[in-house]
N, C-alpha and C positions, 0 to 999 in steps of 0.2 A: 501038204505043207501049209502050215497056217501062217498068216501075216498079222503082225501087230501094228496097230495104228494109234497114233497119239495126236491129240488135238491141242494145238498151242495157240496162244493169243499173239497175233502179229503186232499188235500195238505195243505190247511189252518189249518185244525185241527191238522195235524202233527207238523206244525211249532209252534202252540200255546202250544202244549204239551212239546216240547223241550225248549221253552222259560221259561216255569214254572219250569222245572227241573233245569235250570241254576240259576234261582233266588233262588231256595231252597239251592243250593250248596253255593252260595254267602252269604246267610244268616247264614249258618252254619259256614263258615270260619270267617265271621265277629264276630260271637258270641265267637269263640275260641280266636280270637285276643283280644277282649275286656277282656275276662277272664284272659289271659296271662298278659295284661297290669296292671290289678288290682292286680294280684299276685306279680308282680315285685315291684309295689309301696308299698304294704304291707311288703314285704320282706326287702326292703331297709330301711324302717323306723324302723323295729323291730330288725335288725341286730346290734349287739354291735360292735362298731368300737374300735379296739385295739389302744392304744396310745403307740407309740414307743418313748422311751426317749433315749436320747443320753447317752449311758453308758460310753462312752469314755470321759474323762475329760482331759483338757489340762491345763498346768500351766497358772495361771493368770498373767496378765501383771504387777500386783502390787507385785508379789512375789519377794523376794530377790534372789540373785544368790545361796545362801546357801540352801534356801527352794526349789528352782528349782532343785538343785543337789540332795537333799534328795528325792524329788518327782520322779525324773528320776531313782535314785538308787532303790527306792521301785518298780517302774514299771519293771525295769530290773530284779530284784529278782523274781517278779511274773512270768515274761516270762521264766526265767530259771527253775522255779518250773514246769511250764507247759511243757517245753521241756523235763525235766527229767521224768515227768510222762508219756509223750508220748513215750519216749525211752524205759522206763521200760515195758510199755504195748506192744510195738513192740517186745521186747525180749521175753516176755511171750507168745505172739502170735506165734513167730517163733518156740519156743520150743514146743508149743502145736501142731503146724502143723507138726513138725518133728515127734513127738510121734504118731500123728494120721496116718502118712504115713508109719511109721516103727514099729508100735506096734506088728505086727506079726513076726518081726525079733528078738524080745526080749523074752528070756526065761521067762515064767510066774513065775517060782520060784524065779527069781532074778529081777523081775520087779521093786520092791521098791528100790533096790540098784541102778539099772540103772536110775530110775527117780531121785534119789538123786544126782547122778553124773551129770545128764543133767541140773538140776535146781540149784545146789549149787556148786559142786566140779568143774564143767567145767569152771565156772566164775573165779576160782582161778588158773586155769592151766597156767603155764608159758611156752611160746614157745621159741625156740632157738633164741638168739639175736646175732647180729654181731656188734662189736664195730667199728663204722665208723669215730671215732675221728682221725684226722691227716691222713685220707685216701683220696686218689684222686679218684674221680668218673668221668669216661669218658662218656660223653653223646653223642658225635658225632665224625665224622672222623677228623674234624679240631682239636679238643682237643686231640685226639689220636696222631695225627701228632706232636703236640706240646710236648706231653709227651715223645714220641720216640726221638724227637730232643734233649730234655733235658737229657734223659737217655744215649744218645751217648757220652755226654761229662763227664759222671760220671766215677770215678775210685775207685776201691776197693783194688787193689794189688799194692804194691810199692816195690822198692829195696832201700837199704840204699844209701843215697846221692841224691835221687830224691826230687824234690820240690813239695810240696802239693799246687795245684792250683785249684782243682775241688772238687765238692761235691761227696760224696760216695753214697748217695741215696736222696730221697725226704725228706727234713727236716733236713738233716745233711750236712752243708756247710763246706767249707774249714776252716772257723774260728772255727766251732764246733770241727773239728779234731785237729787243731793246739793248740788252747788255752785251754790246759788241764794240770793237774798235777797229776801224778799217775793214769792216765786215769779217773780222776774226773774233770768235767768241772769247769772252773773258770770264773769269770765275769771281763774281762779286761776293764780298763778305756780307753777312747779315747787316752790319753797320752801314755799308755802302748802299745796300738796297733800301734800308730805312731812310737814308739821307736823300736818295733819288728814287722814290717809289714809282714814278710815272715817266712816260716818255712821249714826246710829240714828234711827228714826222717833220723833218727839217727840209729834206729834198727827196726827189724820186728819180728813178732811172728812166731813160728813153724807152718807150714801149716798143719801138721798132726792133731793138736789139736786146730785149729784156732777158731772153733765155740765156744769153751769153754773159750776163753780168754776174758778178760775185754775189750781189744782193739776192738775186733770184736763186742762184745755185745753193746758197747757204741758208736762206730764210724763206724761200718760195714766196717772196713779196717783191714789189717794185720799189721798196724803200732803199734809198742811197745813204742817207744820214738821218740820225735822230738827235733830239735834244732831251737830255734827262733833267727832270725838275721835281720839285716838291710843291704841290698846290698850296700848301700852307706856309711856304717860306716867306720871310721878310728880308728887307735889305740888310739887316744886321747879321743874319745867319750866314751869308756868303753863298747860299745855295739858290740857284735861279728858280723862280716860279714860272707859271705858264706865260704870263705877259712878257717876262724877260726872255723866255725861249723864243717867242714870236719875234721879238726885237732882234735877237741874235741871228735868227734864220731869215730876217727880212721878209716876214710874212705880213701882208696887208689884209686887214679884215674887210 
């Protein structure tokens, strides 16, 4: 019995096996790619697309000015309501955060009272206030220098016979000091001020009780009475001059 032998190249068999494996992998990848493409197509056709409409409306060009004003007023009120709602929510949130962080500091027996205070009473609490009307606020060095320069020229204490020419403090000028009757301010007309442009101190208050006098309370000076005069007046005008004021006030030089 005869046997037939065949000589084969082992390298060729190995290469053929590797090629088959590569083709199998490519087929598998191609299959998944096709499945993915079919899935995306089906998903796109079945997904419901939301339609977004423009919720914001703008005034029409045909609207009158009154209608436009009413429209804008309505929108402004809506925005204010939204703002108020947000502010209230923020206040409630702040109070809730405070309670959550400090609940262990509140006595359990008085928790309801503390909660009422935080949520209700605290909103009505009035803090100390400072009346800043007619007050000067200095914001920088230049303004401070200006204030100091003005204060240097102010005068509060006089002697009988002296002429009033300066302010006593901020807001009380020479005219506020001079044009008074029984320490009550008068409203002089331009003609009256032209007729009596200057004033001389006729008498002063007692320094011991100065702060209780009307003169100090109203003018921040120790002046009790003044004599209005015109330095250029003559005997024919009927208006006193400085010498006559000194005579009236019994001031001896």
